[in-house]
N, C-alpha and C positions, 0 to 999 in steps of 0.2 A: 404601506410606506413607499414613496416614489421609487421606482426602479426594481423593487423586490418581486420575485415570482409570486404568483397567487397562493402557492402551497406553503410559503414560508410564514410561519407564526411567531418565530423568534425575531423580533425587530431590534434586538440590541446585541452587539458583539460581547463576548465574554471578556475581552480586554477592556471594554467601556465599563462593564460590571465591576471588574477588579479595580479599575482606576477610582471609582467612587466608594469602594468598600471601606468601612470604618474599623472592622475587626481585623485582627492580625491574620495574615495570609501565609501559609506554610506549604512548601513544596514537598510532595511525596515522590522520592526517587532521585537518582543520580544518572550520570552519563550524558550521552549525546542530546537526548530529548530535553533534559533539564537544562543543559547549556543553552539550547535554542530558546526555551521558555524564559530563562533568566535574561537573555539578550533582549527579547521583546519587552519584558518587564522593565528593563533599564531604559529602553528607548521611549517607554510610555509612562515613565515615572511611577511604576507600580512597586511599592515597597514589599520585600519578602522578609518575614520575621524569622524564619528558620527553615531547616531542611530536616525530614525525617526519612527513615527507611524501615523496611520490615525487620523485625527484631534480630533475626539471624545475620543480617548485613551490617548491624551497628557494632563497630569495634573500636570506638573512640577516635575515629579518623575525621577528616574534614573534607569538604567538597566546595569548590568556588568561594572559599573564604568562610564558609559556615561549618560549625561542628555538626556532624550528623548525629541526630539523636532518635530514640525510639519515639513512636507515637505517644505512648504513655507519658514520656517525659514532657513533650510539648504540650500535652493536655494539662499537665500539672502547672507548667510555666505560663502558658498563654490563655488557658481557659477555653472560651469558645472561639476557635479560629476557622477560617476558610481554608479547605484542603484543595491543592492543585496537583492532580495526578501528572507526573512528568516522565513516565516511561511507559512502554507498551507491553502488553502481555495477552496471550491466549490461554494461559494455563488456568484450569478451573479453579484451583485453590487461590490463585492471585485475583481472578475475577470475583471470587467470593469476598476477598479482602476489600476490593474496590466497592462492592455493594454495601458491605458493613460500614465503611468509611462514609458512603453516601447517606446511610441511614442515620448516622450520629453527627455529621458535619455537613455544612454546605459544601459540596464538592463539585469541582469542574475538571475536565480533562481537555485543556485547550489544544486546538488543532494547529500544528506547525508542520509544514511540508517535510516529507521525508527526504525528497530531493530539493534542490534549489528551485525557488520560484516565489510567487506572490503569497502573502498570508491571506487566508480566507477570512476576512473580516467583513463588516457590514458594507464598506465602500467597495470590496471586491464583489459581494453578492449583487450590489445595486448596479455596478458597472457591467456585470455580465448576466443580468436578469433575463434578458431576451434569449441568450443562448441556453441558460438553464431551463427556461420554459420550453424552448424547442426540444430539448432532450426529454423532458418529462413527457411531452406529447408523443415522442417517438417510441417510448417504452411500450412493450406489447401486452403487459398484463397489469392488473391491480396490485399485485404484490410488489412488482418491480417499481411501480410508481410511488407506492407507499415507502419502500426502502430508499428510493432516491430523495424523496421529500425529507425522510427522517435524517438522511446523511447530510443533506444541506442545513437543515436545522441544528444538527449536532455540531457541524463545523463552525457555525456561527456562535452557538451558545456554550458549547462544551459540557452540556448537561447529559449525564450518563443515560437517563431513561430513553433518549432517542435511540441509542444503540441497543440497549437491553430489550426494548419492546419490539425490535425489528431485526432479530437475529435468526438465521437459519443455519442448519448443519451443512457440511460440505456434502453430505450424501444427497441433500435436496438438490444441489447443483448437478450432480451426476444423474440423478433420476429425472429431473425436469428438463435439463438442457443439454448436457454433454452426451449422455446415453452411449458410452463406449461400447464397442464390439470387437470381435476377434480379428477384423481385417483392417484396423486402423493404420493409417499412415500418419504417425504422430510426430509433430514438430514441437520441440520444447525449448522455448527461449527463456533463459535464466533457469537452467536445469538444476542448479544448486548441487546437492550430493546425489541426486537421483530420486528425490522424494516423490515427485510427481509421477516419474515412470513406475515407481513401485505402486503408487496409488492406482494408476491406470491398469496395471497388470493384475491388481487384486480384483478389479471389476471385470476382467476379461479372461480370468483363470490362466493368465500367462501368455495369452495369444495376441498377436498383433502382426501386421504386414511389414512394417519398417518404422524406424525411429531415428530422427535426427535431433541431436541435442547440443545446444550452445551454452557454455558457461565461461565467463570471462575471468573470473578470479583464479590465478594459477594454483593456489593451495586447494581451494574448493574443487577445482577440476580434477586434481589428484584423487580426491575422495570419490568424485563421479566415476572416474576411470576404474578405481578399485572395485566400486560396487558393480560396474558393468562386467569386469572380469570375473569376480566371484559369482555372479549370477549367470555367467556363460550365456549372455545374450547374443543372439544371431541378428544379422542385418540391422545393426545399429551403427550409426556414425556419430561420434562425439567430437566436437571442435572446442578448443580453448580459445574462444572468441566471443565478443559481445555482439548483440543484435543491433543493427542500425539500418539506415536508409540505403546504404551502398557500401561495398567493400572498401576497406582503408585501415587507418591506424588512429587511435585516439588514446588520450590519457585516461587511466583507470585508477580511481581511488579505491583500491582493493583492502579490505579489512577482514577478509576470509569469512564474510558473513552476509546477511541479507541487507545491509545498509551500504554495500559497495555500490559505486556509481561510475558511469562513464562521464567524461568531461569533453565536450565537443570543441576542443581547441587543438589545432594542429601546430607542430613545430614550436611547442611551449616547453621550456625547461622548468621542471618542478623539483623543489627541494624537500617535499614531503616524502618521507621514507616509505610511506604506504602507496605512493602513486607511482605506477609503471605505465609504460606504453604497451598496448596489446592490439592485436588485430581485431577488426570488426567485420561483420559480413551481413549481408541482406539475405532474407529467405529466398527471394526470387533468384539470386545468384547461386546460392548453395544448392537449391533444388534443381535449378536449370530445366524446369518443365516437368519434373517428377511430381506425383500427386501428393496432396496433403488433405487428409480428411479431418484431423483434429489439430488445433493450434493453441498453445498456451504462451502467453506474454506476461511475465513477471520480471521486468528488466530495470527495476529501480529508477524509474523517471525517464527511460528511453523508449517508452511505449509508442509515442507518437512516430518517432523516427523508424521504429521497427515495423510498425504498420505501414508506413510509406514503403519500406523495403520489401513488404510482402504483398503489395498491391496486385501484381499480375497473378500470383498463386491464389489470392482470395478471390479475385474476379473470376478465374477459371474454374476453381475446384469447390468454391463455397464451403470451406471447412467450418465445423463448429469451433467456436473460439471461447476460451477463458481468458479475460483481459483484466489485469489489475487497474483499479480506478482510484488509487489513493496515494500515489507517490507525489503528485504535484496538484496544487489546487485546480489548475487549468485542465487537468485530465477529466474532470467530471463532465465538461461540455466538449472539449477539443476531440476527445477519442471517439465518442459516438457520432459526433457530426462528421468526422472524417470517414468513418465506415460508411455512414449513410451517403456521403458523396461518392465513394467507391462503388457501392452497390445499393441503390435505393430499395431493392427488395429485401434488404436486411431486416431481421427481427432481433431486437435488443431487449434482453432482460437484465435484472440486476439483483444480487443478493449481498447481504452482509453476513459473514461467518464470525464465530465467537472471537472477539478481539476488542480491546480497548487500548488507544482510541480507534478511529475508523479504518484500521488496517484490515486486510482480507475483506475488502469491499470490491466486488468484481462485477464487470459486465459480462454476460454470457450471451453469445452471438449464435443464432441459427438463421436459416434462410427458407423463404417460402418454398 
């Protein structure tokens, strides 16, 4: 089809498929993801017949005007319905529920951006087909190209098999790309509660040269601080700040979780009780010429700006990089093309780790 990359075999968007569906459509799940999906369904005149949740979460309550029911209840009421997964999970028992649902019902997990940005539909894939082809050609190995192609096909179609068939463990990333050692100068952007630091130290028997960690959410930062103090880590610098292209101050939609996000608007008054002003920093400014051998970016949609703010560090030290690729639709092509522009000698891999939808899909960067 005109404009689509050659590796795309799904030539119809999940939204177009749902628009013409004659069977009842039911949403599985509640929360932010369900709200986003319901919004798109309303915009595209896709009727939702009901909402169901896992049995332990059904307590006779309602969500978005629908009574939340058990799957078995909707099966009795609706018969053969189309299931739309409307929340994200990496838990094995939940992924098993998704697989069971996929075996018994036509099931989709529509892709909606974690952060603000364009919807990854057919028009988006056609408009950016050239850039997606460029990234595909830049990837260094067959597995990465297969994962990239599967990710694009999944984002278009919402079909679970694209992720199920192209999932690798996080151990694969450490073994094949990151290869941590005991003398790392680790920079952790989006440090959360210290989970990635723990992971790193598990691979290096607790050894490292230095750690710099940025976490913007004030409540989560306290958890990070508590972990660092309890673990008695030396030569570690933690900052309650977001990662950005330059030092400054931005609005932060903090919910003490992984869906918090920076808002690139200065001098704006917000009435959202979750939104606060926080400092932001660039890697180049924080390090001020100090080395970085390993860099992680999981910054809820600010990856592009954070990479710009690490340009000098990346060009000078060529750190191995773990880079989230799933917060914005544009990340799939903007992030690798930016890295290639910074350093043409860059080697870019890609893996998807257990998660539905396509969260925990990361680029892994090494250098020749």
